[in-house]
Backbone as ProteinMPNN parsed JSONL, in Angstrom:
{"seq_chain_A": "MTPENRRIAALDVLERLRRHEMEEEARELGQLRGRIAQHEQTRDGLERDLRDETRDSTLESARYVADYVRAVRAQIVTHAQAIAALEAKAEGLEDRVRARFRDMRTIGTLSARARSRRAAEHARREAEEMAEIGLQRWQRDPRRTT", "coords_chain_A": {"N_chain_A": [[-0.208, 74.139, -59.708], [-0.625, 72.704, -63.002], [-0.219, 73.294, -65.977], [-2.552, 72.016, -67.652], [-4.335, 71.333, -65.57], [-4.951, 73.791, -64.956], [-6.28, 74.457, -67.004], [-8.383, 72.326, -67.479], [-10.156, 73.0, -65.216], [-10.691, 75.396, -66.074], [-12.2, 74.473, -68.069], [-14.072, 73.022, -67.247], [-15.143, 75.186, -65.06], [-16.13, 77.293, -67.107], [-18.185, 75.015, -68.7], [-20.312, 74.989, -66.837], [-20.754, 77.465, -66.684], [-22.424, 77.862, -69.215], [-24.017, 75.686, -68.899], [-25.375, 76.341, -66.709], [-26.659, 78.857, -67.847], [-28.128, 78.059, -69.679], [-29.88, 77.177, -68.965], [-31.694, 78.736, -67.616], [-32.606, 80.394, -69.336], [-33.835, 78.202, -70.632], [-35.977, 77.89, -68.708], [-37.099, 80.254, -68.533], [-38.14, 80.265, -71.509], [-40.016, 77.594, -71.006], [-41.91, 79.044, -69.538], [-42.49, 81.01, -70.868], [-44.214, 79.433, -72.735], [-46.033, 78.632, -71.449], [-47.47, 81.003, -71.466], [-48.458, 81.165, -73.943], [-49.745, 78.912, -74.008], [-51.798, 79.703, -72.24], [-53.198, 81.89, -73.739], [-53.831, 80.609, -75.591], [-55.79, 78.771, -75.101], [-57.833, 80.348, -74.143], [-58.706, 81.893, -76.132], [-59.297, 79.722, -77.888], [-61.613, 79.096, -75.886], [-63.203, 81.488, -76.33], [-63.714, 80.955, -78.918], [-65.408, 78.687, -78.884], [-67.629, 79.371, -76.887], [-68.26, 82.204, -78.71], [-69.562, 80.228, -80.688], [-71.308, 78.462, -79.846], [-73.282, 80.694, -78.072], [-73.797, 82.369, -80.301], [-75.828, 80.339, -82.005], [-78.099, 80.268, -81.073], [-79.385, 82.685, -82.256], [-82.258, 85.081, -82.078], [-84.651, 86.549, -84.232], [-85.053, 89.686, -82.585], [-82.964, 89.685, -81.395], [-80.511, 90.198, -83.327], [-79.033, 92.298, -83.939], [-77.339, 92.841, -81.682], [-76.253, 90.423, -81.227], [-74.792, 90.613, -83.755], [-72.797, 92.578, -82.507], [-71.91, 92.054, -80.688], [-70.353, 89.798, -81.868], [-68.649, 90.602, -83.2], [-66.679, 92.154, -81.235], [-65.924, 89.885, -80.013], [-64.8, 88.223, -81.822], [-62.84, 90.666, -82.409], [-61.493, 89.942, -79.753], [-60.404, 87.29, -80.114], [-58.732, 87.686, -82.49], [-56.832, 89.881, -81.519], [-55.692, 87.739, -79.492], [-54.841, 85.641, -80.534], [-52.551, 87.257, -82.217], [-51.014, 88.221, -79.922], [-50.089, 85.563, -79.573], [-48.574, 84.809, -81.778], [-46.363, 86.81, -81.776], [-45.206, 85.703, -78.646], [-44.835, 83.289, -79.812], [-42.926, 83.468, -81.445], [-41.087, 84.845, -80.285], [-40.525, 82.439, -78.44], [-38.905, 80.915, -80.308], [-37.068, 82.142, -80.992], [-35.841, 81.969, -78.131], [-35.763, 79.271, -78.265], [-33.651, 78.407, -79.691], [-31.228, 79.703, -78.967], [-31.05, 78.319, -76.737], [-30.651, 75.911, -77.683], [-27.872, 75.931, -79.284], [-26.853, 76.954, -76.539], [-26.765, 74.675, -75.504], [-25.169, 73.296, -77.214], [-22.663, 74.627, -77.22], [-22.056, 73.837, -74.646], [-22.042, 71.506, -74.614], [-20.035, 70.468, -76.579], [-17.552, 72.249, -75.112], [-17.329, 70.285, -72.818], [-16.665, 67.633, -74.472], [-13.907, 68.716, -75.037], [-13.17, 69.011, -72.502], [-12.961, 66.444, -70.835], [-11.358, 65.222, -73.001], [-9.366, 66.489, -72.535], [-8.98, 65.458, -69.821], [-8.525, 62.753, -70.031], [-5.848, 63.003, -71.302], [-4.533, 63.999, -69.558], [-4.414, 61.423, -67.208], [-3.526, 59.45, -68.802], [-0.723, 60.787, -69.685], [-0.354, 61.09, -66.542], [-0.957, 57.644, -65.81], [1.665, 57.095, -68.078], [3.706, 58.185, -66.527], [3.599, 57.079, -64.561], [4.136, 54.374, -65.027], [6.525, 54.473, -65.916], [8.383, 55.016, -63.419], [7.747, 52.894, -62.328], [8.708, 50.495, -63.682], [11.665, 51.247, -63.279], [11.891, 51.638, -60.939], [12.171, 48.812, -60.406], [13.952, 47.648, -62.084], [16.423, 49.303, -60.696], [15.693, 47.676, -58.266], [16.013, 44.823, -59.086], [19.117, 44.964, -59.928], [19.977, 45.679, -57.355], [19.633, 43.091, -56.312], [21.135, 40.484, -54.382], [21.441, 38.314, -55.4], [21.905, 37.948, -58.157], [24.18, 37.913, -60.453], [26.488, 39.445, -62.078]], "CA_chain_A": [[-1.349, 73.456, -60.365], [0.05, 72.489, -63.727], [-1.492, 74.389, -66.954], [-3.081, 71.292, -67.923], [-5.05, 71.102, -64.663], [-5.968, 75.355, -64.885], [-7.19, 73.842, -68.507], [-9.56, 71.769, -66.936], [-10.623, 74.115, -64.164], [-11.316, 76.556, -66.823], [-13.026, 73.926, -68.973], [-15.506, 73.44, -66.154], [-16.123, 76.332, -64.858], [-17.238, 77.699, -68.579], [-19.344, 74.211, -68.749], [-20.989, 75.286, -65.631], [-21.312, 78.939, -67.076], [-22.871, 77.373, -69.925], [-25.203, 74.924, -68.085], [-26.768, 77.665, -66.056], [-27.165, 79.85, -68.742], [-28.716, 77.559, -71.336], [-31.303, 76.516, -67.402], [-32.043, 80.346, -67.297], [-33.017, 80.103, -70.547], [-35.085, 77.264, -70.744], [-37.085, 78.927, -67.768], [-37.969, 81.608, -69.749], [-38.864, 79.46, -72.789], [-41.169, 77.398, -70.208], [-42.489, 80.613, -68.811], [-43.567, 81.558, -72.732], [-44.962, 78.375, -73.285], [-47.259, 78.606, -70.042], [-48.045, 82.519, -71.738], [-48.694, 80.642, -74.749], [-50.837, 78.248, -73.761], [-53.161, 80.602, -71.775], [-53.629, 82.397, -74.56], [-54.361, 79.36, -76.656], [-57.043, 78.071, -74.216], [-58.778, 82.025, -73.969], [-59.286, 81.771, -77.31], [-60.393, 78.393, -78.074], [-62.653, 79.135, -75.131], [-63.888, 82.537, -76.689], [-64.866, 80.84, -80.394], [-66.385, 77.861, -78.155], [-68.64, 80.912, -76.489], [-69.277, 82.857, -79.863], [-70.296, 79.298, -81.27], [-72.589, 78.163, -78.567], [-73.754, 82.265, -78.249], [-74.917, 82.615, -81.335], [-76.194, 79.699, -82.626], [-79.732, 79.974, -80.708], [-80.536, 83.81, -81.894], [-83.582, 85.326, -82.273], [-84.784, 87.961, -84.51], [-85.076, 90.586, -81.764], [-81.149, 89.755, -80.613], [-79.956, 90.241, -84.156], [-78.31, 93.077, -83.809], [-76.948, 92.53, -80.306], [-75.837, 89.234, -81.436], [-73.318, 91.032, -84.095], [-72.495, 93.343, -81.943], [-71.014, 90.632, -80.164], [-69.257, 88.551, -82.81], [-67.795, 91.938, -83.622], [-65.948, 92.075, -79.732], [-64.927, 88.464, -79.628], [-63.708, 87.997, -83.097], [-61.25, 91.172, -82.113], [-60.875, 89.613, -78.837], [-60.238, 86.115, -80.307], [-57.607, 88.468, -83.434], [-56.165, 89.938, -80.431], [-54.998, 86.849, -78.558], [-53.898, 84.998, -81.596], [-51.794, 87.89, -82.128], [-49.917, 87.57, -78.99], [-49.622, 84.272, -79.846], [-47.585, 84.524, -82.681], [-45.589, 87.145, -81.163], [-44.698, 84.906, -78.031], [-44.278, 82.299, -80.367], [-42.19, 84.351, -82.314], [-39.551, 84.935, -79.224], [-39.703, 81.031, -77.999], [-38.378, 80.352, -81.63], [-35.21, 82.906, -80.884], [-34.938, 81.382, -76.901], [-35.701, 77.587, -78.818], [-31.831, 78.502, -80.746], [-29.89, 79.859, -78.369], [-31.499, 77.368, -75.906], [-29.963, 74.536, -78.484], [-26.348, 77.436, -78.684], [-25.778, 77.19, -75.206], [-26.461, 73.137, -75.295], [-24.468, 72.817, -78.267], [-21.396, 75.22, -76.746], [-22.076, 72.783, -73.199], [-21.593, 69.767, -75.112], [-18.229, 70.586, -77.218], [-16.665, 72.403, -73.268], [-17.249, 69.136, -71.962], [-15.591, 67.238, -74.913], [-13.117, 68.94, -74.424], [-12.797, 68.931, -70.935], [-12.97, 64.531, -70.843], [-10.351, 65.009, -73.526], [-8.058, 66.958, -71.493], [-8.764, 64.759, -68.291], [-8.308, 61.662, -70.945], [-4.716, 63.217, -71.936], [-3.912, 64.595, -68.254], [-4.805, 60.59, -67.274], [-3.081, 58.943, -69.56], [0.333, 60.989, -68.941], [0.395, 59.762, -65.176], [-0.405, 56.393, -66.356], [2.768, 56.999, -68.751], [4.786, 58.545, -65.573], [3.603, 55.55, -62.767], [4.977, 53.352, -65.54], [7.902, 54.576, -65.751], [8.339, 55.424, -62.144], [7.678, 51.142, -61.239], [10.089, 50.075, -64.445], [12.867, 52.254, -62.318], [11.995, 51.041, -58.986], [12.41, 46.948, -60.651], [15.289, 47.755, -62.679], [17.03, 48.984, -59.252], [15.641, 46.027, -57.491], [16.929, 43.549, -59.821], [20.301, 45.732, -60.079], [20.517, 45.595, -55.936], [19.5, 42.043, -55.746], [22.512, 39.656, -54.365], [21.624, 36.556, -55.94], [21.812, 38.178, -58.691], [25.67, 37.205, -61.336], [27.314, 40.426, -62.67]], "C_chain_A": [[-0.784, 73.797, -62.032], [-1.014, 73.043, -64.953], [-2.183, 73.188, -67.744], [-4.454, 71.128, -66.779], [-5.804, 72.274, -64.693], [-6.604, 75.004, -66.159], [-8.62, 73.324, -68.0], [-10.424, 72.419, -66.162], [-11.498, 75.028, -65.106], [-12.332, 76.221, -67.3], [-14.373, 74.267, -68.21], [-15.912, 74.151, -65.696], [-17.039, 77.061, -66.33], [-18.529, 76.373, -68.945], [-20.231, 74.796, -67.692], [-21.872, 76.378, -65.776], [-22.869, 78.411, -67.809], [-24.288, 76.553, -69.904], [-26.449, 75.811, -67.348], [-27.359, 78.496, -66.804], [-28.267, 79.034, -69.739], [-30.558, 77.23, -69.687], [-31.909, 77.582, -67.843], [-33.226, 80.03, -68.419], [-34.513, 79.346, -71.244], [-35.795, 76.929, -69.675], [-37.76, 79.555, -68.16], [-38.46, 80.505, -70.804], [-40.172, 78.585, -72.243], [-42.269, 78.199, -69.962], [-43.398, 81.103, -70.105], [-44.495, 80.592, -73.017], [-46.368, 78.234, -72.639], [-48.098, 79.989, -70.953], [-48.469, 82.305, -72.588], [-49.906, 79.814, -74.194], [-52.277, 78.694, -73.005], [-53.63, 81.201, -72.679], [-54.633, 81.613, -75.296], [-55.946, 79.298, -75.926], [-57.738, 79.339, -74.152], [-59.323, 82.036, -75.316], [-59.956, 81.031, -78.122], [-61.326, 78.666, -77.497], [-63.649, 80.344, -75.609], [-64.962, 82.109, -78.179], [-65.612, 79.962, -79.447], [-67.753, 78.971, -77.514], [-69.03, 81.324, -77.862], [-69.816, 81.632, -80.853], [-71.924, 78.951, -80.732], [-73.914, 79.661, -78.662], [-74.147, 82.58, -79.328], [-75.391, 81.64, -81.921], [-78.052, 79.697, -82.549], [-80.5, 81.607, -81.035], [-81.526, 84.09, -82.557], [-83.737, 86.887, -83.368], [-84.449, 89.674, -84.087], [-82.923, 90.59, -81.092], [-80.344, 90.005, -81.402], [-78.63, 91.131, -84.223], [-77.504, 94.051, -82.234], [-75.639, 91.577, -80.689], [-74.082, 89.85, -82.299], [-72.271, 91.883, -83.843], [-71.195, 92.654, -81.239], [-69.929, 90.131, -81.064], [-68.503, 89.394, -82.786], [-66.607, 91.808, -82.105], [-65.657, 90.555, -79.733], [-64.188, 88.081, -80.878], [-62.457, 89.295, -82.985], [-60.909, 90.746, -80.536], [-59.809, 88.235, -78.939], [-58.917, 86.731, -81.276], [-56.606, 88.86, -82.222], [-54.733, 88.877, -79.521], [-54.635, 85.676, -79.689], [-52.602, 86.273, -82.085], [-49.965, 87.481, -81.171], [-49.4, 86.269, -78.918], [-48.663, 83.945, -80.698], [-46.33, 85.478, -82.339], [-45.141, 86.346, -79.859], [-43.64, 84.027, -78.71], [-42.823, 82.408, -81.084], [-40.404, 84.633, -81.723], [-39.721, 83.705, -78.866], [-38.862, 80.67, -78.95], [-36.702, 80.829, -81.066], [-34.764, 81.947, -79.195], [-35.042, 80.029, -77.708], [-33.592, 77.714, -79.084], [-31.039, 78.461, -80.291], [-29.922, 78.87, -76.944], [-30.355, 76.181, -76.491], [-28.288, 75.182, -78.536], [-25.234, 77.163, -77.391], [-25.927, 75.384, -75.112], [-25.138, 72.882, -76.176], [-22.438, 73.209, -77.687], [-21.113, 74.187, -75.517], [-21.612, 71.867, -73.608], [-19.811, 69.488, -75.726], [-17.287, 71.177, -76.243], [-16.535, 71.168, -72.504], [-16.632, 68.198, -72.634], [-14.469, 67.552, -74.517], [-12.12, 68.736, -73.297], [-11.878, 67.638, -70.618], [-12.015, 64.555, -71.935], [-8.993, 64.823, -73.478], [-8.612, 66.058, -70.276], [-8.207, 63.21, -68.942], [-6.392, 61.836, -70.717], [-4.09, 62.986, -70.408], [-3.917, 62.737, -67.163], [-3.764, 59.392, -67.771], [-1.362, 59.295, -69.841], [0.671, 60.67, -67.334], [0.241, 58.44, -65.459], [0.814, 56.246, -67.21], [4.001, 56.803, -67.383], [5.12, 57.362, -64.418], [4.48, 54.585, -63.534], [5.724, 52.837, -65.568], [8.855, 54.483, -64.466], [8.417, 53.311, -62.017], [8.963, 51.028, -62.399], [11.147, 50.644, -63.703], [12.825, 51.352, -61.102], [12.311, 49.228, -59.071], [13.778, 47.059, -61.342], [16.169, 48.429, -61.004], [16.836, 48.149, -58.547], [16.177, 44.493, -58.131], [18.56, 43.869, -59.886], [21.107, 45.535, -58.612], [20.902, 44.143, -55.405], [20.996, 40.907, -55.651], [22.356, 38.267, -55.403], [21.535, 36.659, -57.652], [23.091, 38.264, -60.05], [25.67, 38.339, -62.443], [28.315, 39.57, -63.698]], "O_chain_A": [[-0.534, 74.962, -62.341], [-2.236, 73.169, -64.873], [-2.431, 73.625, -68.868], [-5.545, 70.797, -67.245], [-7.024, 72.223, -64.537], [-7.749, 75.45, -66.234], [-9.707, 73.883, -68.146], [-11.603, 72.375, -66.515], [-12.683, 75.319, -64.947], [-13.344, 76.922, -67.295], [-15.253, 75.121, -68.324], [-17.142, 74.175, -65.651], [-18.25, 77.247, -66.454], [-19.632, 76.701, -69.383], [-21.253, 75.134, -68.289], [-23.034, 76.521, -65.396], [-23.994, 78.474, -67.313], [-25.29, 76.698, -70.605], [-27.676, 75.907, -67.386], [-28.49, 78.911, -66.552], [-29.111, 79.601, -70.433], [-31.785, 77.164, -69.76], [-32.842, 77.335, -68.607], [-34.362, 79.57, -68.3], [-35.525, 79.645, -71.877], [-36.262, 75.795, -69.576], [-38.99, 79.493, -68.179], [-39.5, 79.943, -70.461], [-41.253, 78.723, -72.815], [-43.441, 77.918, -70.215], [-44.578, 81.437, -70.215], [-45.566, 80.902, -73.539], [-47.439, 77.864, -73.12], [-49.322, 79.917, -71.063], [-49.331, 83.167, -72.761], [-51.002, 80.347, -74.021], [-53.41, 78.229, -73.128], [-54.858, 81.165, -72.596], [-55.818, 81.837, -75.541], [-56.989, 79.795, -76.352], [-58.886, 78.905, -74.048], [-60.533, 82.217, -75.459], [-60.881, 81.342, -78.872], [-62.327, 78.637, -78.214], [-64.84, 80.235, -75.316], [-66.087, 82.476, -78.52], [-66.653, 80.508, -79.084], [-68.822, 79.028, -78.122], [-70.092, 80.868, -78.285], [-70.496, 81.991, -81.815], [-73.087, 79.13, -81.096], [-75.042, 79.623, -79.153], [-75.153, 83.287, -79.269], [-75.549, 82.126, -83.041], [-78.914, 79.366, -83.363], [-81.572, 81.962, -80.545], [-81.798, 83.479, -83.59], [-83.114, 87.943, -83.262], [-83.917, 90.56, -84.756], [-82.119, 91.375, -80.589], [-79.221, 90.169, -80.925], [-77.491, 90.749, -84.49], [-77.277, 95.224, -81.936], [-74.445, 91.834, -80.534], [-72.918, 89.725, -81.918], [-71.231, 92.045, -84.481], [-69.972, 92.775, -81.313], [-68.725, 90.148, -80.806], [-67.415, 89.091, -82.296], [-65.592, 91.155, -82.346], [-64.65, 90.381, -79.045], [-63.033, 87.657, -80.855], [-61.314, 89.057, -83.375], [-59.921, 91.324, -80.084], [-58.809, 88.042, -78.247], [-57.855, 86.264, -80.863], [-55.629, 88.142, -82.009], [-53.577, 89.091, -79.155], [-53.982, 84.736, -79.237], [-51.53, 85.704, -82.293], [-48.845, 87.01, -81.37], [-48.4, 85.942, -78.278], [-47.936, 82.966, -80.526], [-45.228, 84.993, -82.596], [-43.953, 86.268, -80.173], [-42.427, 83.895, -78.542], [-41.916, 81.583, -81.186], [-39.278, 84.643, -82.221], [-38.541, 83.352, -78.874], [-37.903, 80.018, -78.537], [-35.668, 80.199, -80.848], [-33.679, 81.383, -79.051], [-33.886, 79.613, -77.769], [-32.654, 77.083, -78.597], [-30.08, 77.728, -80.534], [-28.936, 78.73, -76.22], [-29.43, 75.707, -75.832], [-27.533, 74.755, -77.662], [-24.022, 77.13, -77.176], [-24.979, 74.847, -74.539], [-24.173, 72.271, -75.717], [-21.436, 72.496, -77.729], [-19.976, 73.727, -75.413], [-20.701, 71.292, -73.013], [-18.885, 68.728, -75.441], [-16.136, 70.755, -76.349], [-15.688, 71.045, -71.619], [-15.872, 67.553, -71.911], [-13.887, 66.847, -73.693], [-10.927, 68.455, -73.185], [-10.689, 67.594, -70.302], [-11.564, 63.411, -71.89], [-8.095, 64.057, -73.827], [-8.153, 66.816, -69.422], [-7.444, 62.563, -68.225], [-5.729, 60.993, -70.112], [-3.349, 62.053, -70.1], [-3.24, 62.917, -66.151], [-3.328, 58.536, -67.001], [-0.642, 58.352, -70.166], [1.707, 60.131, -66.946], [1.302, 57.818, -65.405], [1.199, 55.078, -67.161], [4.803, 55.89, -67.186], [6.092, 56.946, -63.787], [5.413, 54.009, -62.976], [6.03, 51.652, -65.438], [9.954, 53.932, -64.519], [9.388, 52.745, -61.517], [10.086, 51.418, -62.08], [11.745, 49.58, -63.541], [13.626, 50.591, -60.561], [12.596, 48.52, -58.105], [14.681, 46.346, -60.905], [16.427, 47.509, -60.227], [17.828, 47.659, -58.007], [16.583, 43.449, -57.62], [19.275, 42.867, -59.892], [22.314, 45.323, -58.498], [21.791, 43.82, -54.618], [21.715, 40.614, -56.606], [23.178, 37.518, -55.93], [21.185, 35.709, -58.352], [22.579, 39.006, -60.888], [25.029, 38.251, -63.49], [29.162, 40.161, -64.369]]}, "name": "protein", "num_of_chains": 1, "seq": "MTPENRRIAALDVLERLRRHEMEEEARELGQLRGRIAQHEQTRDGLERDLRDETRDSTLESARYVADYVRAVRAQIVTHAQAIAALEAKAEGLEDRVRARFRDMRTIGTLSARARSRRAAEHARREAEEMAEIGLQRWQRDPRRTT"}
């Protein structure tokens, strides 16, 4: 195996590795986004319930409604904090996915260049061989006058 072929093989392995790492992190990012969506949905449901339940409160239920409002708002804050923490983690993952993609594309470009150089070298050698064969046939041609 020539050094150029070994280099191409190594670049192919690196590209597959980066793709695998990127896909794994993208999958994790998707799961994080799903958890964020669940928290947002729960938070929005709590806010909707809070509006609906406190709209028609009576004087007798005022004390209970106040406790209910405090409890629901505490849950809303908890979900908002969870969303913020997950979004920060997701942002870091997005940066890593972008970096992996950039690395993968760089390695792919290097691999393509190496393949192109190998193909050009192969074509050059083949052209030289064909020229040599043509020259040998011309030299052996009995119709040729010397």
